[in-house]
C-alpha positions in Angstrom: 175.8 84.4 56.6 172.3 83.2 57.4 169.3 85.3 56.6 166.1 85.0 58.7 162.7 85.4 57.0 159.4 86.2 58.7 156.6 84.1 57.3 153.2 85.5 58.3 149.5 84.5 57.7 150.3 80.8 58.2 147.4 78.4 58.7 147.2 77.2 62.3 147.2 73.6 61.3 150.5 74.0 59.2 153.4 71.9 60.5 157.2 72.5 60.3 157.6 69.5 57.9 155.0 71.0 55.5 156.7 74.4 55.6 160.1 72.8 55.0 158.8 70.9 52.0 157.1 74.0 50.6 160.3 76.1 50.7 162.5 73.2 49.5 161.3 74.0 45.9 163.9 76.9 46.0 166.4 75.6 48.6 166.1 73.6 51.9 165.9 76.0 54.9 168.6 75.6 57.6 166.2 76.2 60.5 162.4 76.8 61.0 161.0 78.2 64.2 157.2 78.1 64.7 156.3 79.9 68.0 153.3 78.5 69.9 150.9 80.1 72.3 152.0 79.6 76.0 148.5 78.9 77.2 146.9 76.9 74.5 150.0 75.3 72.9 148.6 76.1 69.4 150.8 77.7 66.7 150.5 81.5 66.6 150.2 81.8 62.8 153.7 82.8 61.9 157.2 81.4 61.6 160.8 82.3 61.2 162.7 80.5 58.5 166.5 80.7 58.1 168.4 80.3 54.8 172.1 80.0 54.4 172.5 82.5 51.6 171.0 86.0 50.9 170.3 85.3 47.2 168.3 82.2 48.1 166.3 84.1 50.7 165.5 86.9 48.2 164.4 84.2 45.7 162.1 82.7 48.4 160.6 86.2 49.1 160.1 86.9 45.4 158.6 83.5 44.6 156.4 82.8 47.7 155.2 86.2 49.0 151.5 86.5 48.4 151.2 82.9 47.1 148.7 80.6 48.7 149.8 77.9 51.2 147.1 75.6 52.4 144.4 78.1 51.4 146.0 81.3 52.8 148.3 83.8 51.1 151.7 83.9 52.8 153.3 87.2 53.9 157.1 86.8 53.6 159.7 89.4 54.5 163.1 89.7 56.0 162.8 89.5 59.8 163.8 92.6 61.8 165.9 92.4 64.9 164.3 93.1 68.2 166.2 96.3 68.7 164.6 97.9 65.7 161.1 97.6 67.1 159.5 100.6 68.9 159.2 100.7 72.6 156.5 98.5 74.1 155.8 96.2 77.0 158.8 94.6 78.7 159.4 91.0 77.5 158.2 88.3 79.8 160.6 86.3 81.8 163.0 86.7 84.8 164.3 90.1 85.6 167.8 91.0 84.5 170.6 90.2 86.9 171.7 92.8 89.4 175.3 93.5 90.5 176.6 95.3 93.5 179.5 97.9 93.5 182.2 95.2 93.4 180.6 93.4 90.4 179.2 90.5 92.4 175.8 89.3 91.3 173.0 90.1 93.9 170.4 87.3 94.1 166.9 88.3 93.0 164.2 88.5 95.7 162.1 85.3 95.9 158.8 85.3 93.9 155.6 83.8 95.3 154.8 80.5 93.7 152.0 80.6 91.1 151.5 84.3 91.3 153.6 86.8 89.5 151.2 89.7 89.1 149.2 92.3 91.0 148.9 93.0 94.7 147.9 90.4 97.3 144.2 89.9 97.7 142.4 90.6 101.0 141.9 87.4 103.0 138.4 85.9 102.6 136.1 86.7 105.5 138.1 89.8 106.5 136.2 93.0 107.2 136.7 95.8 104.8 138.9 98.6 106.0 137.0 101.8 106.9 138.7 104.9 105.8 138.2 108.2 107.6 135.2 110.2 106.3 134.0 107.4 104.0 130.2 106.8 104.1 128.8 103.8 102.4 125.2 102.5 102.4 124.7 99.7 104.8 122.4 97.7 102.5 119.4 98.2 100.3 117.1 101.1 101.0 114.1 99.9 103.1 110.7 100.6 101.7 108.1 102.0 104.0 104.4 101.1 103.6 102.6 103.9 101.7 99.5 105.3 103.4 96.8 107.5 102.0 97.4 111.2 101.8 94.0 112.0 103.3 91.7 110.3 105.5 88.0 109.7 104.8 85.9 109.8 107.9 82.6 108.1 107.4 81.5 108.5 111.0 81.3 112.3 110.8 78.4 113.9 112.6 78.4 116.9 110.3 75.4 117.2 108.1 76.1 117.4 104.4 73.6 120.2 104.1 75.8 122.4 106.3 78.4 122.2 103.6 78.9 125.6 101.8 78.5 124.8 98.1 78.8 127.9 95.9 77.0 126.2 92.9 73.9 125.4 94.9 74.0 128.6 96.9 73.7 130.7 93.8 70.7 128.7 92.6 69.0 129.1 96.0 69.5 132.8 96.0 68.0 133.0 92.5 64.9 131.2 93.7 64.5 133.5 96.7 64.7 136.6 94.5 62.1 135.2 92.2 59.7 134.5 95.1 59.9 138.0 96.5 
């Protein structure tokens, strides 16, 4: 029975041939799977290595776990099955097949080409939908020119002497008392 090992902390430039050669010191692996990133095509930094016998796999774990490989210490453990992992996001890919009451497969609805996520975007140039009771500003707030708070009138016919000034009035009253 084959035993699958998880090999983590792999250098990104490691190749399958180098990994096979590294583990061949104990026994040649029967299969090596190095997942790559879908978008970049670069290795993801881990691999799954299958060995034919359990004692050989345990020897590989004992011998190579924590040992450096191309400058990085490897993290090697027995791989867990997918069903043992906790709940998470649904795996990517096509939806599971549907069957009607008679057991006949029902075809999946067609997907739009190139887009498999989110709602459709509003067409360019279309006006936004106004909802009832919704008030939005119609643009930036316009600034009004600022005027002075008071107006100085230099053309006044009023004589400045007629102005009632309490400071000068007290001084004038003092002078009148002294003269009398």
